[in-house]
OpenMM code with the backbone's topology and positions (N, CA, C; nanometers):
from openmm import Vec3, app, unit

residues = "MET GLY GLY GLU ASP ARG ARG ALA LYS ILE VAL ALA LEU LEU GLY SER ALA GLY ALA ALA VAL SER GLY GLY ARG LEU ALA ARG GLU LEU GLY VAL SER ARG GLN VAL ILE VAL GLN ASP VAL ALA LEU LEU ARG CYS GLY GLY VAL GLU VAL GLU SER THR HIS ARG GLY TYR VAL LEU ARG ARG ARG ALA MET PRO ARG ARG ILE PHE LYS VAL ARG HIS GLY GLU GLU GLN VAL GLU ASP GLU LEU ASN LEU ILE VAL ASP LEU GLY GLY THR VAL GLU ASP VAL VAL VAL ASN HIS ARG THR TYR GLY VAL ILE SER VAL PRO LEU ASN VAL SER SER ARG ARG ASP VAL ALA ARG TYR LEU ALA ASP ILE ALA SER SER ARG SER THR PRO LEU SER ARG VAL THR SER GLY TYR HIS PHE HIS HIS VAL SER ALA PRO SER GLU GLU VAL LEU ASP GLU ILE GLY ALA ALA LEU GLY LYS ARG GLY TYR LEU VAL ASP ARG LEU PRO TYR GLU THR VAL GLU".split()
positions = [
    Vec3(-2.4105, 2.6744, -20.9440),
    Vec3(-2.4333, 2.8144, -20.9761),
    Vec3(-2.3481, 2.8986, -20.8814),
    Vec3(-2.2750, 2.9917, -20.9381),
    Vec3(-2.1918, 3.0800, -20.8574),
    Vec3(-2.2722, 3.1908, -20.7916),
    Vec3(-2.2079, 3.2627, -20.7016),
    Vec3(-2.2740, 3.3683, -20.6260),
    Vec3(-2.3302, 3.4798, -20.7128),
    Vec3(-2.2530, 3.5240, -20.8114),
    Vec3(-2.3019, 3.6322, -20.8983),
    Vec3(-2.4240, 3.5872, -20.9778),
    Vec3(-2.4182, 3.4657, -21.0307),
    Vec3(-2.5331, 3.4124, -21.1054),
    Vec3(-2.6548, 3.3991, -21.0146),
    Vec3(-2.6310, 3.3520, -20.8935),
    Vec3(-2.7418, 3.3344, -20.7988),
    Vec3(-2.8054, 3.4699, -20.7649),
    Vec3(-2.7225, 3.5711, -20.7418),
    Vec3(-2.7768, 3.7038, -20.7101),
    Vec3(-2.8521, 3.7621, -20.8292),
    Vec3(-2.8028, 3.7381, -20.9494),
    Vec3(-2.8750, 3.7834, -21.0698),
    Vec3(-3.0104, 3.7136, -21.0776),
    Vec3(-3.0128, 3.5859, -21.0439),
    Vec3(-3.1383, 3.5094, -21.0455),
    Vec3(-3.2343, 3.5630, -20.9388),
    Vec3(-3.1815, 3.6004, -20.8222),
    Vec3(-3.2666, 3.6591, -20.7170),
    Vec3(-3.3326, 3.7861, -20.7686),
    Vec3(-3.2543, 3.8732, -20.8316),
    Vec3(-3.3095, 3.9984, -20.8859),
    Vec3(-3.4151, 3.9673, -20.9913),
    Vec3(-3.3878, 3.8699, -21.0780),
    Vec3(-3.4847, 3.8335, -21.1817),
    Vec3(-3.6135, 3.7781, -21.1195),
    Vec3(-3.6003, 3.6924, -21.0198),
    Vec3(-3.7190, 3.6354, -20.9541),
    Vec3(-3.8013, 3.7442, -20.8855),
    Vec3(-3.7343, 3.8349, -20.8157),
    Vec3(-3.8062, 3.9431, -20.7484),
    Vec3(-3.8698, 4.0380, -20.8502),
    Vec3(-3.7992, 4.0613, -20.9601),
    Vec3(-3.8510, 4.1513, -21.0625),
    Vec3(-3.9728, 4.0976, -21.1341),
    Vec3(-3.9811, 3.9661, -21.1490),
    Vec3(-4.0948, 3.9079, -21.2211),
    Vec3(-4.2102, 3.8698, -21.1297),
    Vec3(-4.1854, 3.8703, -20.9998),
    Vec3(-4.2914, 3.8338, -20.9050),
    Vec3(-4.3886, 3.9497, -20.8900),
    Vec3(-4.5146, 3.9173, -20.8778),
    Vec3(-4.6159, 4.0204, -20.8574),
    Vec3(-4.6331, 4.0571, -20.7112),
    Vec3(-4.5636, 3.9869, -20.6232),
    Vec3(-4.5762, 4.0105, -20.4792),
    Vec3(-4.4423, 3.9776, -20.4141),
    Vec3(-4.4371, 3.9952, -20.2830),
    Vec3(-4.3156, 3.9638, -20.2092),
    Vec3(-4.2834, 3.8149, -20.2213),
    Vec3(-4.1539, 3.7842, -20.2214),
    Vec3(-4.1075, 3.6457, -20.2306),
    Vec3(-4.0316, 3.6145, -20.1018),
    Vec3(-4.0725, 3.5107, -20.0339),
    Vec3(-4.0088, 3.4759, -19.9064),
    Vec3(-3.8662, 3.4263, -19.9288),
    Vec3(-3.7837, 3.4450, -19.8253),
    Vec3(-3.6479, 3.3946, -19.8306),
    Vec3(-3.6456, 3.2434, -19.8444),
    Vec3(-3.7402, 3.1760, -19.7792),
    Vec3(-3.7491, 3.0308, -19.7894),
    Vec3(-3.7768, 2.9852, -19.9310),
    Vec3(-3.8671, 3.0553, -19.9977),
    Vec3(-3.8983, 3.0187, -20.1369),
    Vec3(-3.7779, 3.0417, -20.2278),
    Vec3(-3.7088, 3.1557, -20.2088),
    Vec3(-3.5886, 3.1822, -20.2883),
    Vec3(-3.4842, 3.0733, -20.2637),
    Vec3(-3.4680, 3.0348, -20.1373),
    Vec3(-3.3701, 2.9320, -20.1028),
    Vec3(-3.4042, 2.7998, -20.1714),
    Vec3(-3.5309, 2.7607, -20.1686),
    Vec3(-3.5726, 2.6354, -20.2335),
    Vec3(-3.5496, 2.6413, -20.3842),
    Vec3(-3.5896, 2.7523, -20.4462),
    Vec3(-3.5764, 2.7631, -20.5917),
    Vec3(-3.4305, 2.7647, -20.6378),
    Vec3(-3.3419, 2.8155, -20.5513),
    Vec3(-3.2015, 2.8275, -20.5897),
    Vec3(-3.1144, 2.7184, -20.5289),
    Vec3(-3.1734, 2.6314, -20.4478),
    Vec3(-3.0992, 2.5190, -20.3916),
    Vec3(-2.9935, 2.5568, -20.2897),
    Vec3(-3.0223, 2.6601, -20.2109),
    Vec3(-2.9286, 2.7041, -20.1068),
    Vec3(-3.0053, 2.7226, -19.9766),
    Vec3(-2.9333, 2.7556, -19.8707),
    Vec3(-2.9990, 2.7799, -19.7422),
    Vec3(-3.0572, 2.9214, -19.7389),
    Vec3(-3.1482, 2.9418, -19.6454),
    Vec3(-3.2064, 3.0751, -19.6294),
    Vec3(-3.0989, 3.1756, -19.5878),
    Vec3(-3.0008, 3.1310, -19.5103),
    Vec3(-2.8926, 3.2197, -19.4680),
    Vec3(-2.8126, 3.2703, -19.5875),
    Vec3(-2.7928, 3.1853, -19.6874),
    Vec3(-2.7226, 3.2281, -19.8098),
    Vec3(-2.8038, 3.3380, -19.8782),
    Vec3(-2.9358, 3.3232, -19.8800),
    Vec3(-3.0225, 3.4262, -19.9399),
    Vec3(-3.0071, 3.5576, -19.8641),
    Vec3(-3.0077, 3.5523, -19.7312),
    Vec3(-2.9913, 3.6736, -19.6495),
    Vec3(-2.8589, 3.7421, -19.6844),
    Vec3(-2.7521, 3.6635, -19.6963),
    Vec3(-2.6218, 3.7206, -19.7321),
    Vec3(-2.6229, 3.7780, -19.8733),
    Vec3(-2.6863, 3.7061, -19.9666),
    Vec3(-2.6948, 3.7565, -20.1045),
    Vec3(-2.7722, 3.8876, -20.1112),
    Vec3(-2.8812, 3.8963, -20.0370),
    Vec3(-2.9593, 4.0204, -20.0356),
    Vec3(-2.8742, 4.1352, -19.9801),
    Vec3(-2.7964, 4.1087, -19.8761),
    Vec3(-2.7080, 4.2119, -19.8209),
    Vec3(-2.6065, 4.2572, -19.9259),
    Vec3(-2.5507, 4.1631, -20.0009),
    Vec3(-2.4557, 4.1992, -20.1064),
    Vec3(-2.5231, 4.2768, -20.2192),
    Vec3(-2.6439, 4.2378, -20.2543),
    Vec3(-2.7175, 4.3121, -20.3573),
    Vec3(-2.7402, 4.4564, -20.3131),
    Vec3(-2.7794, 4.4740, -20.1867),
    Vec3(-2.8017, 4.6099, -20.1351),
    Vec3(-2.6735, 4.6918, -20.1397),
    Vec3(-2.5616, 4.6299, -20.1024),
    Vec3(-2.4326, 4.6997, -20.1084),
    Vec3(-2.3982, 4.7395, -20.2518),
    Vec3(-2.4453, 4.6609, -20.3461),
    Vec3(-2.4204, 4.6896, -20.4873),
    Vec3(-2.5201, 4.7866, -20.5481),
    Vec3(-2.6106, 4.8394, -20.4676),
    Vec3(-2.7043, 4.9406, -20.5156),
    Vec3(-2.8404, 4.8898, -20.5577),
    Vec3(-2.8650, 4.7595, -20.5460),
    Vec3(-2.9968, 4.7061, -20.5792),
    Vec3(-3.0896, 4.7328, -20.4606),
    Vec3(-3.2015, 4.7938, -20.4874),
    Vec3(-3.2933, 4.8330, -20.3799),
    Vec3(-3.3899, 4.7193, -20.3482),
    Vec3(-3.3457, 4.6304, -20.2591),
    Vec3(-3.4268, 4.5179, -20.2136),
    Vec3(-3.4824, 4.5543, -20.0769),
    Vec3(-3.6130, 4.5469, -20.0634),
    Vec3(-3.6774, 4.5755, -19.9346),
    Vec3(-3.7231, 4.4457, -19.8703),
    Vec3(-3.7173, 4.4424, -19.7383),
    Vec3(-3.7704, 4.3291, -19.6626),
    Vec3(-3.9073, 4.3671, -19.6104),
    Vec3(-4.0042, 4.2805, -19.6311),
    Vec3(-4.1380, 4.3017, -19.5775),
    Vec3(-4.1740, 4.1806, -19.4925),
    Vec3(-4.2859, 4.1862, -19.4251),
    Vec3(-4.3285, 4.0720, -19.3443),
    Vec3(-4.3618, 3.9504, -19.4301),
    Vec3(-4.3799, 3.9701, -19.5600),
    Vec3(-4.4115, 3.8588, -19.6512),
    Vec3(-4.2924, 3.8134, -19.7331),
    Vec3(-4.1816, 3.8843, -19.7228),
    Vec3(-4.0636, 3.8460, -19.7996),
    Vec3(-3.9949, 3.9661, -19.8604),
    Vec3(-3.9188, 3.9408, -19.9654),
    Vec3(-3.8404, 4.0445, -20.0311),
    Vec3(-3.9125, 4.0981, -20.1543),
    Vec3(-3.8944, 4.2277, -20.1772),
    Vec3(-3.9463, 4.2922, -20.2979),
    Vec3(-3.8405, 4.3893, -20.3491),
    Vec3(-3.8430, 4.4097, -20.4804),
    Vec3(-3.7598, 4.5150, -20.5376),
    Vec3(-3.8351, 4.6456, -20.5251),
    Vec3(-3.7667, 4.7477, -20.4788),
    Vec3(-3.8313, 4.8791, -20.4710),
    Vec3(-3.8527, 4.9282, -20.6120),
    Vec3(-3.9730, 4.9611, -20.6397),
    Vec3(-4.0076, 5.0090, -20.7735),
    Vec3(-3.9937, 5.1616, -20.7760),
    Vec3(-3.9246, 5.2077, -20.8725),
    Vec3(-3.9162, 5.3531, -20.8916),
    Vec3(-4.0515, 5.4007, -20.9428),
    Vec3(-4.0868, 5.5209, -20.9030),
    Vec3(-4.2145, 5.5753, -20.9479),
    Vec3(-4.2141, 5.5827, -21.1006),
    Vec3(-4.3099, 5.5162, -21.1592),
    Vec3(-4.3206, 5.5149, -21.3046),
    Vec3(-4.4475, 5.5895, -21.3441),
    Vec3(-4.4497, 5.6393, -21.4668),
    Vec3(-4.5735, 5.7009, -21.5146),
    Vec3(-4.6886, 5.6016, -21.5032),
    Vec3(-4.8053, 5.6565, -21.4767),
    Vec3(-4.9226, 5.5731, -21.4525),
    Vec3(-5.0427, 5.6376, -21.5180),
    Vec3(-5.1307, 5.5545, -21.5706),
    Vec3(-5.2506, 5.6060, -21.6366),
    Vec3(-5.3645, 5.5089, -21.6121),
    Vec3(-5.4856, 5.5630, -21.6159),
    Vec3(-5.6023, 5.4764, -21.6027),
    Vec3(-5.6686, 5.4634, -21.7391),
    Vec3(-5.7041, 5.3405, -21.7724),
    Vec3(-5.7716, 5.3121, -21.8984),
    Vec3(-5.9069, 5.2500, -21.8671),
    Vec3(-6.0113, 5.2993, -21.9329),
    Vec3(-6.1420, 5.2360, -21.9241),
    Vec3(-6.1576, 5.1489, -22.0481),
    Vec3(-6.1922, 5.0251, -22.0248),
    Vec3(-6.2030, 4.9302, -22.1343),
    Vec3(-6.3314, 4.8492, -22.1216),
    Vec3(-6.3674, 4.7855, -22.2326),
    Vec3(-6.4811, 4.6930, -22.2317),
    Vec3(-6.4534, 4.5820, -22.3318),
    Vec3(-6.4761, 4.4605, -22.2864),
    Vec3(-6.4624, 4.3436, -22.3729),
    Vec3(-6.5267, 4.2255, -22.3037),
    Vec3(-6.5402, 4.1163, -22.3766),
    Vec3(-6.5960, 3.9943, -22.3208),
    Vec3(-6.4912, 3.9170, -22.2418),
    Vec3(-6.5374, 3.8197, -22.1649),
    Vec3(-6.4460, 3.7386, -22.0839),
    Vec3(-6.3462, 3.6620, -22.1696),
    Vec3(-6.3850, 3.6277, -22.2911),
    Vec3(-6.2946, 3.5531, -22.3787),
    Vec3(-6.1790, 3.6402, -22.4294),
    Vec3(-6.1843, 3.7701, -22.4053),
    Vec3(-6.0792, 3.8611, -22.4515),
    Vec3(-5.9881, 3.9095, -22.3394),
    Vec3(-6.0080, 3.8602, -22.2183),
    Vec3(-5.9253, 3.9025, -22.1050),
    Vec3(-5.7772, 3.8754, -22.1331),
    Vec3(-5.7465, 3.7550, -22.1792),
    Vec3(-5.6071, 3.7189, -22.2051),
    Vec3(-5.5455, 3.8114, -22.3107),
    Vec3(-5.6176, 3.8373, -22.4177),
    Vec3(-5.5662, 3.9243, -22.5231),
    Vec3(-5.5393, 4.0647, -22.4690),
    Vec3(-5.6332, 4.1185, -22.3922),
    Vec3(-5.6174, 4.2535, -22.3368),
    Vec3(-5.4954, 4.2622, -22.2453),
    Vec3(-5.4831, 4.1684, -22.1528),
    Vec3(-5.3711, 4.1727, -22.0586),
    Vec3(-5.2375, 4.1499, -22.1290),
    Vec3(-5.2321, 4.0544, -22.2210),
    Vec3(-5.1079, 4.0306, -22.2943),
    Vec3(-5.0684, 4.1512, -22.3785),
    Vec3(-5.1649, 4.2179, -22.4382),
    Vec3(-5.1365, 4.3382, -22.5152),
    Vec3(-5.0641, 4.4406, -22.4282),
    Vec3(-5.1135, 4.4620, -22.3076),
    Vec3(-5.0555, 4.5620, -22.2169),
    Vec3(-4.9156, 4.5211, -22.1730),
    Vec3(-4.8985, 4.3969, -22.1278),
    Vec3(-4.7667, 4.3563, -22.0775),
    Vec3(-4.6653, 4.3434, -22.1907),
    Vec3(-4.7093, 4.3035, -22.3102),
    Vec3(-4.6166, 4.2927, -22.4234),
    Vec3(-4.5601, 4.4281, -22.4636),
    Vec3(-4.6355, 4.5337, -22.4385),
    Vec3(-4.5876, 4.6686, -22.4703),
    Vec3(-4.5075, 4.7302, -22.3559),
    Vec3(-4.4923, 4.6567, -22.2460),
    Vec3(-4.4094, 4.7048, -22.1350),
    Vec3(-4.4862, 4.7605, -22.0172),
    Vec3(-4.6173, 4.7424, -22.0147),
    Vec3(-4.6967, 4.7941, -21.9043),
    Vec3(-4.7162, 4.6924, -21.7936),
    Vec3(-4.7505, 4.7437, -21.6766),
    Vec3(-4.7910, 4.6616, -21.5631),
    Vec3(-4.9352, 4.6957, -21.5309),
    Vec3(-5.0215, 4.5944, -21.5318),
    Vec3(-5.1619, 4.6141, -21.4964),
    Vec3(-5.1693, 4.6051, -21.3443),
    Vec3(-5.1815, 4.7209, -21.2812),
    Vec3(-5.1770, 4.7253, -21.1355),
    Vec3(-5.3033, 4.6705, -21.0704),
    Vec3(-5.4173, 4.6950, -21.1342),
    Vec3(-5.5428, 4.6533, -21.0717),
    Vec3(-5.6533, 4.6426, -21.1748),
    Vec3(-5.7671, 4.5965, -21.1298),
    Vec3(-5.8905, 4.6039, -21.2072),
    Vec3(-5.9901, 4.6746, -21.1162),
    Vec3(-6.0625, 4.7702, -21.1748),
    Vec3(-6.1576, 4.8515, -21.0995),
    Vec3(-6.2894, 4.8541, -21.1750),
    Vec3(-6.3988, 4.8378, -21.1025),
    Vec3(-6.5302, 4.8588, -21.1622),
    Vec3(-6.5990, 4.9693, -21.0838),
    Vec3(-6.6819, 5.0436, -21.1546),
    Vec3(-6.7593, 5.1504, -21.0921),
    Vec3(-6.9059, 5.1165, -21.1135),
    Vec3(-6.9628, 5.0529, -21.0147),
    Vec3(-7.1005, 5.0061, -21.0224),
    Vec3(-7.1913, 5.1135, -20.9640),
    Vec3(-7.2998, 5.1436, -21.0335),
    Vec3(-7.3892, 5.2495, -20.9854),
    Vec3(-7.4483, 5.2186, -20.8479),
    Vec3(-7.4701, 5.0938, -20.8173),
    Vec3(-7.5279, 5.0567, -20.6879),
    Vec3(-7.4213, 5.0299, -20.5828),
    Vec3(-7.3192, 4.9489, -20.6186),
    Vec3(-7.2187, 4.9064, -20.5217),
    Vec3(-7.1014, 5.0019, -20.5076),
    Vec3(-7.0884, 5.0968, -20.5997),
    Vec3(-6.9785, 5.1914, -20.5941),
    Vec3(-6.8527, 5.1369, -20.6598),
    Vec3(-6.7398, 5.1901, -20.6184),
    Vec3(-6.6109, 5.1525, -20.6765),
    Vec3(-6.5564, 5.0290, -20.6047),
    Vec3(-6.5226, 4.9287, -20.6844),
    Vec3(-6.4611, 4.8061, -20.6324),
    Vec3(-6.3284, 4.7904, -20.7041),
    Vec3(-6.2207, 4.7761, -20.6279),
    Vec3(-6.0867, 4.7661, -20.6848),
    Vec3(-6.0154, 4.6437, -20.6288),
    Vec3(-5.9484, 4.5704, -20.7187),
    Vec3(-5.8739, 4.4513, -20.6787),
    Vec3(-5.7337, 4.4595, -20.7396),
    Vec3(-5.6284, 4.4451, -20.6577),
    Vec3(-5.4928, 4.4489, -20.7142),
    Vec3(-5.4650, 4.3278, -20.8021),
    Vec3(-5.3953, 4.3499, -20.9139),
    Vec3(-5.3546, 4.2412, -21.0031),
    Vec3(-5.2024, 4.2286, -21.0104),
    Vec3(-5.1330, 4.3398, -21.0295),
    Vec3(-4.9877, 4.3413, -21.0452),
    Vec3(-4.9414, 4.2414, -21.1514),
    Vec3(-4.9992, 4.2533, -21.2699),
    Vec3(-4.9670, 4.1663, -21.3823),
    Vec3(-4.8688, 4.2409, -21.4730),
    Vec3(-4.7478, 4.1841, -21.4875),
    Vec3(-4.6470, 4.2534, -21.5684),
    Vec3(-4.5778, 4.1634, -21.6698),
    Vec3(-4.6243, 4.0381, -21.6830),
    Vec3(-4.5635, 3.9471, -21.7800),
    Vec3(-4.6690, 3.8467, -21.8277),
    Vec3(-4.6362, 3.7780, -21.9354),
    Vec3(-4.7275, 3.6732, -21.9839),
    Vec3(-4.7432, 3.5627, -21.8792),
    Vec3(-4.6396, 3.5379, -21.8020),
    Vec3(-4.6487, 3.4387, -21.6954),
    Vec3(-4.7534, 3.4825, -21.5927),
    Vec3(-4.7520, 3.6104, -21.5566),
    Vec3(-4.8520, 3.6623, -21.4623),
    Vec3(-4.9923, 3.6501, -21.5209),
    Vec3(-5.0063, 3.6794, -21.6502),
    Vec3(-5.1367, 3.6679, -21.7162),
    Vec3(-5.1849, 3.5229, -21.7084),
    Vec3(-5.0982, 3.4292, -21.7421),
    Vec3(-5.1352, 3.2872, -21.7384),
    Vec3(-5.1739, 3.2446, -21.5973),
    Vec3(-5.0999, 3.2907, -21.4981),
    Vec3(-5.1292, 3.2564, -21.3584),
    Vec3(-5.2657, 3.3122, -21.3170),
    Vec3(-5.2917, 3.4365, -21.3549),
    Vec3(-5.4209, 3.4989, -21.3228),
    Vec3(-5.5360, 3.4204, -21.3868),
    Vec3(-5.5219, 3.3868, -21.5145),
    Vec3(-5.6265, 3.3130, -21.5846),
    Vec3(-5.6449, 3.1732, -21.5257),
    Vec3(-5.5359, 3.1098, -21.4856),
    Vec3(-5.5459, 2.9776, -21.4218),
    Vec3(-5.6186, 2.9878, -21.2883),
    Vec3(-5.5919, 3.0938, -21.2127),
    Vec3(-5.6612, 3.1137, -21.0850),
    Vec3(-5.8112, 3.1307, -21.1065),
    Vec3(-5.8479, 3.2084, -21.2072),
    Vec3(-5.9901, 3.2282, -21.2375),
    Vec3(-6.0532, 3.0950, -21.2798),
    Vec3(-5.9849, 3.0230, -21.3685),
    Vec3(-6.0399, 2.8973, -21.4225),
    Vec3(-6.0515, 2.7876, -21.3177),
    Vec3(-5.9616, 2.7870, -21.2202),
    Vec3(-5.9612, 2.6790, -21.1219),
    Vec3(-6.0490, 2.7073, -21.0012),
    Vec3(-6.1208, 2.8158, -21.0051),
    Vec3(-6.2080, 2.8499, -20.8923),
    Vec3(-6.3497, 2.8739, -20.9445),
    Vec3(-6.4342, 2.9067, -20.8564),
    Vec3(-6.5710, 2.9410, -20.8962),
    Vec3(-6.5841, 3.0901, -20.9248),
    Vec3(-6.4711, 3.1561, -20.9392),
    Vec3(-6.4690, 3.3002, -20.9606),
    Vec3(-6.4890, 3.3355, -21.1073),
    Vec3(-6.5269, 3.4588, -21.1293),
    Vec3(-6.5365, 3.5139, -21.2635),
    Vec3(-6.4675, 3.6497, -21.2623),
    Vec3(-6.4295, 3.6997, -21.3773),
    Vec3(-6.3692, 3.8336, -21.3796),
    Vec3(-6.4635, 3.9372, -21.3186),
    Vec3(-6.4057, 4.0314, -21.2454),
    Vec3(-6.4834, 4.1353, -21.1783),
    Vec3(-6.5680, 4.2156, -21.2771),
    Vec3(-6.5213, 4.2295, -21.3998),
    Vec3(-6.5928, 4.3100, -21.4993),
    Vec3(-6.7298, 4.2519, -21.5348),
    Vec3(-6.7550, 4.1293, -21.4949),
    Vec3(-6.8856, 4.0699, -21.5244),
    Vec3(-6.9991, 4.1508, -21.4584),
    Vec3(-6.9738, 4.2121, -21.3433),
    Vec3(-7.0806, 4.2860, -21.2735),
    Vec3(-7.1149, 4.4174, -21.3432),
    Vec3(-7.0325, 4.4581, -21.4401),
    Vec3(-7.0593, 4.5823, -21.5133),
    Vec3(-7.0618, 4.5570, -21.6648),
    Vec3(-7.1091, 4.4405, -21.7030),
    Vec3(-7.1250, 4.4050, -21.8455),
    Vec3(-6.9968, 4.4226, -21.9257),
    Vec3(-6.8842, 4.3922, -21.8645),
    Vec3(-6.7563, 4.3993, -21.9342),
    Vec3(-6.6828, 4.5307, -21.9210),
    Vec3(-6.7472, 4.6346, -21.8704),
    Vec3(-6.6804, 4.7635, -21.8513),
    Vec3(-6.5936, 4.7561, -21.7266),
    Vec3(-6.4694, 4.8038, -21.7377),
    Vec3(-6.3813, 4.8091, -21.6213),
    Vec3(-6.2654, 4.9040, -21.6496),
    Vec3(-6.1879, 4.9276, -21.5484),
    Vec3(-6.0736, 5.0175, -21.5561),
    Vec3(-5.9490, 4.9417, -21.5141),
    Vec3(-5.8343, 4.9870, -21.5644),
    Vec3(-5.7054, 4.9376, -21.5173),
    Vec3(-5.6150, 5.0571, -21.4935),
    Vec3(-5.5512, 5.0610, -21.3766),
    Vec3(-5.4378, 5.1501, -21.3585),
    Vec3(-5.3191, 5.0758, -21.4185),
    Vec3(-5.2519, 5.1402, -21.5123),
    Vec3(-5.1387, 5.0786, -21.5803),
    Vec3(-5.0170, 5.1684, -21.5605),
    Vec3(-4.9070, 5.1090, -21.5173),
    Vec3(-4.7812, 5.1828, -21.5075),
    Vec3(-4.6877, 5.1305, -21.6156),
    Vec3(-4.5936, 5.2171, -21.6564),
    Vec3(-4.5003, 5.1815, -21.7640),
    Vec3(-4.3742, 5.2661, -21.7487),
    Vec3(-4.2683, 5.2275, -21.8168),
    Vec3(-4.1423, 5.3017, -21.8040),
    Vec3(-4.1479, 5.4462, -21.8527),
    Vec3(-4.2440, 5.4784, -21.9408),
    Vec3(-4.2500, 5.6150, -21.9941),
    Vec3(-4.3928, 5.6490, -22.0374),
    Vec3(-4.4167, 5.7777, -22.0550),
    Vec3(-4.5455, 5.8239, -22.1059),
    Vec3(-4.5674, 5.7729, -22.2487),
    Vec3(-4.4573, 5.7618, -22.3245),
    Vec3(-4.4677, 5.7119, -22.4615),
    Vec3(-4.5202, 5.5688, -22.4643),
    Vec3(-4.4752, 5.4868, -22.3706),
    Vec3(-4.5246, 5.3488, -22.3638),
    Vec3(-4.6730, 5.3494, -22.3283),
    Vec3(-4.7130, 5.4355, -22.2365),
    Vec3(-4.8556, 5.4449, -22.2024),
    Vec3(-4.9371, 5.4903, -22.3230),
    Vec3(-4.8819, 5.5825, -22.4026),
    Vec3(-4.9496, 5.6247, -22.5256),
    Vec3(-4.9665, 5.5066, -22.6214),
    Vec3(-4.8611, 5.4246, -22.6351),
    Vec3(-4.8685, 5.3055, -22.7217),
    Vec3(-4.9754, 5.2086, -22.6729),
    Vec3(-4.9800, 5.1891, -22.5421),
    Vec3(-5.0794, 5.0978, -22.4842),
    Vec3(-5.2198, 5.1491, -22.5127),
    Vec3(-5.2412, 5.2794, -22.4906),
    Vec3(-5.3723, 5.3376, -22.5183),
    Vec3(-5.4118, 5.3228, -22.6646),
    Vec3(-5.3162, 5.3477, -22.7541),
    Vec3(-5.3443, 5.3347, -22.8974),
    Vec3(-5.3771, 5.1899, -22.9334),
    Vec3(-5.3039, 5.0947, -22.8769),
    Vec3(-5.3277, 4.9535, -22.9076),
    Vec3(-5.4627, 4.9071, -22.8524),
    Vec3(-5.4974, 4.9524, -22.7319),
    Vec3(-5.6289, 4.9179, -22.6761),
    Vec3(-5.7403, 4.9759, -22.7638),
    Vec3(-5.7193, 5.0993, -22.8115),
    Vec3(-5.8174, 5.1612, -22.8998),
    Vec3(-5.8304, 5.0878, -23.0320),
    Vec3(-5.7170, 5.0481, -23.0888),
    Vec3(-5.7176, 4.9773, -23.2173),
    Vec3(-5.7921, 4.8442, -23.2076),
    Vec3(-5.7805, 4.7777, -23.0938),
    Vec3(-5.8509, 4.6501, -23.0742),
    Vec3(-5.9980, 4.6700, -23.0389),
    Vec3(-6.0366, 4.7947, -23.0147),
    Vec3(-6.1763, 4.8219, -22.9815),
    Vec3(-6.2084, 4.8070, -22.8340),
    Vec3(-6.1065, 4.7973, -22.7500),
    Vec3(-6.1287, 4.7802, -22.6060),
    Vec3(-6.1493, 4.9127, -22.5335),
    Vec3(-6.0862, 5.0176, -22.5782),
    Vec3(-6.0884, 5.1459, -22.5087),
    Vec3(-6.2238, 5.2138, -22.5238),
    Vec3(-6.2790, 5.2647, -22.4140),
    Vec3(-6.4072, 5.3361, -22.4171),
    Vec3(-6.3955, 5.4650, -22.3368),
    Vec3(-6.4874, 5.5585, -22.3616),
    Vec3(-6.4869, 5.6872, -22.2925),
    Vec3(-6.5430, 5.6734, -22.1515),
    Vec3(-6.4867, 5.7522, -22.0615),
    Vec3(-6.5383, 5.7563, -21.9246),
    Vec3(-6.6640, 5.8406, -21.9201),
    Vec3(-6.7556, 5.8029, -21.8317),
    Vec3(-6.8798, 5.8769, -21.8109),
    Vec3(-6.8617, 5.9769, -21.6972),
    Vec3(-6.9407, 6.0828, -21.6961),
    Vec3(-6.9219, 6.1879, -21.5949),
    Vec3(-6.9285, 6.1377, -21.4494),
    Vec3(-7.0091, 6.0383, -21.4211),
    Vec3(-7.0226, 5.9914, -21.2824),
    Vec3(-6.9105, 5.8966, -21.2391),
    Vec3(-6.8261, 5.8553, -21.3320),
    Vec3(-6.7243, 5.7562, -21.3000),
    Vec3(-6.6003, 5.8210, -21.2363),
    Vec3(-6.5837, 5.7916, -21.1113),
    Vec3(-6.4676, 5.8392, -21.0381),
    Vec3(-6.3953, 5.7184, -20.9808),
    Vec3(-6.2776, 5.6905, -21.0318),
    Vec3(-6.2041, 5.5740, -20.9853),
    Vec3(-6.0626, 5.6088, -20.9408),
    Vec3(-6.0286, 5.7332, -20.9419),
    Vec3(-5.8927, 5.7743, -20.9026),
    Vec3(-5.8751, 5.7638, -20.7530),
] * unit.nanometer
topology = app.Topology()
chain = topology.addChain("A")
for resn in residues:
    res = topology.addResidue(resn, chain)
    for name in ("N", "CA", "C"):
        topology.addAtom(name, app.Element.getBySymbol(name[0]), res)
C-alpha cells in the first residue's frame, strides 16, 4: 500500500471510529510502524485534514453539525432497527438519555454513526450482563442526534415517527 492510500485509510478509520484510535492500533491495522503513522498524520494535517491528538489517540475534528433531541419508545427487540434507521439516513446517535422520576437524568455516550457501530454496540450488550438503559423507563428514552443538515434531521424525525418510535416530551422532562 502506498503512502496516499495509507493516509486515505487512516482518515477512513478515524472517520468511522466512535472514539480515539491509538497510533499503535493504526500501525498494526496498516502494517507499518508507529513512526510512519506519526509522519502520515503530520502530512494529513499539512494537507488540511483536521486530525487531533488526544491522550487516547487520534480523532478527526468534527465540524459543528446540526443536532436535535428525539424522544422515542420501543422494545429491546427494536433497538437495532431504531439505530440502523438513524445511521442509514446519515445521523450520528451521540448518546442515550433517560429521565427517571426518581433517579433523574442519566446519560451515556454512544457515538453510533454506522451499521458497524450498531453491531458493535449490540454485541457489547449481548456479551455482558447489561441491558439497554431504556429498560429503567419502560422503553422511553432520548437520543441526541447530529447530522450534516437540518433536512437530514427532519428525515430522521419523520422516519422515527413513521415507525411509531417517536413520542411527545412531557413537561417535567429536561434532558438538554
